[in-house]
N, C-alpha and C positions, 0 to 999 in steps of 0.2 A: 504494500500500500504506500501511496505517496504522501505521507504525513508531513514531511518537511515543507513542501510547497503549500499544502492545504492550510496548515496552521499559520503560515506567514501571510497568505492571502486573506484569511479571516481577520488577522490582526491589522493589516493595512486598510482593509475595508472599514473596520470599526473605527480606526483612527481618523478616517475621513468622514465619519458620521453617516455612512451610507448603509441602507438595508440591502439585502440580496436583491430585492426587486429593483431598487434604485440603481444599483450598479449594473444590473442586467439591462435596464433601460438605456443607460449610457453606453453600454457595450453592444446594444442592439441584439441581445440574446435573451432567452427566457430565463427567469430567475431560478428555475430548476437546474439550468446549466451551471450557474454560480454555485448552487448547493452541491452539485456533484463534484465540482472542483474543490470545495471546502470540506467535503466528507471523504476526500481522497479516493473516490471511485473512478474519477476521470482526470485527465490532464489536458489543458488547452494546447492547441497547436501553435506554431510559430506566429501566425498572424494574430491570433487571439492574445498571445502573451504581449506582443507589441501594443495592442489596443489596451490591454489591462494596465500596462505601465503608464500609458498616457492618462487614463482615467484616474489612476491612483497617485499620479505625480511622483513616480519612482523611476529609477534607471532600468531600462529593459534588460540590460545585461545581468542585473541582480536576479531578476525573475528567471532568466534562462539558466543561470547557474543553479538556482534552486530546483528547477525541473530536472536538470542533469543529475544532481545529487539524489533525486528521488527515483531515478530509473533503477529498478531492481535487475533488469536484464537489458542493458543498453544495446541498441542496434548498431552493428558494425558491418560495413560492406567492403568487398574487395572487387575491383573491376580489372580484369586481365584477359587478353585474348588468347593466351596460351593455356590450354587445359592443364598441362603438367605444372607450370609455374603457379597457376591458380590453386591447384590442389595442394601443392607444397606450402604455399603461403597461408592458406586457410588453416593448415595443421599448426603452423607456427603461431598464428593469431589465437587459435583455440587454446594453446598452451599458455600464452602470456595473459590472455583476458578470459579466464575460465567461466565467468558468469555472463559473458556477452552472448547475444544472439548474432552469430556471424554468418553472413550470406555472401556467396560468390557469384559474380556475373561475368559472362563473356561478352554479352552485347550491352552497350551503353544505354540503349533505350529501355531495357529491362530494369537496369539500375535506377533510371529516372522514375519509372512507374512504381517501383518499390518505395523510393523515397517519398513519393506523393502520398503513399498509404501508411508509411511508418516513419517515426522520427529517427533519422539517422544521425548519430552523434559523432561517428568517425568513419571516414571513407579513404581507403587506399586505392589510388587510381594509377593505372599504367598510363604513360604519356602517349605512346603510340598504340592506338586501338584499331588496327587495320586502316580503314579510310577515315576513321574518326579521331578526334584529338582529346586527350585527357584534360587539356586546358579548357576546351569547350564544355566538357562534362562537368568540370569543376564549377564553371560559371552557372550552369543549369542547376546543379545541386545546391549551390549557395542561394540561388534565387528561390528555391523551394524552402530552404531553411538556412538563413544567414549564419547560424551558429553550428553548422556542421564542421567538424575538424577535417581538413583535407590534407592527406599526405600523398605526394607524388612518388611513383615508382618508375624506375628506368634503368637500363643497362648503360646509358650514356651520360657521363658527368656533365657534358657541355649543356645539357638542358637546365642545369641548376639556376642559371641567371634568369631564364624565362620563368621558371617555377617561382622564384622569389618575387616576381612582379605581381603575382596573384595574391589572394588572401589565404593562401595555404598555411598550414601549421608546420609543414616540413617537406623534405625531399630525401628519398632513400634510394640507394643503388641496389639492384637485384644481385643475388637472391636475398629474400628476407631471412634474418636470423633472430633468434629470441633476444640476444643481447642488443641488437640494433633497434628492435621494436620497443623494448623496455626503455631504452634511452630516448627514443622519439616520443614516447608517451609522457615523458616529463616536460615536454615542450609544447603541449597542446595549447591552442589559443583559448579553448573553452573546456577546462578539465571536468572530469566526471568520475564517479566511483567505478573502479575497475574490477573489484572483487579479488578475493584471495588474500591471505595474510601478508604476502610480500607486496602485492599490487596496491594495497590500500595506501601505500606511501607515494604512489606514482600519480602523475597528473597534477 
């Protein structure tokens, strides 16, 4: 259950002197939606979090951080057009982030559709995806959720300059190793609970 976000939302609403109905009216949602957020049965999506921050007069980043901390099983994706590299990479990620829901994609469009339906907190993206570009995919994922942590993957170090021009959290050379992933997780723009005794210190 997502009690961290729920308790904070109720506190902020009450500090503003708003009822659930009044906040719902400002948010253009039913008051039952606010109630579900406050009883921890649901979490708002990225657009609603931004709107909440505006209505409550708080920094949206603070609310995004609370939502990330509330995730019991954070969604992590990896997009790679080589099945062998994808399979090996998913095994590494599963070892490093044991509580995450980790999903691999060969086709960028499938990753986009998944991100529309699920809050993706971390995405590992190959830069060369056949005829597609990992940089373009990065832009589309951030358009869906501006607080997705993006980490680029490539076999070519010369891509690093272009990678740093984006809003990515990092750049890694293939193949993925547990040590490199652990180090990268310490540098995320938007940290979240990673699970496991050792990983609780990361991010």
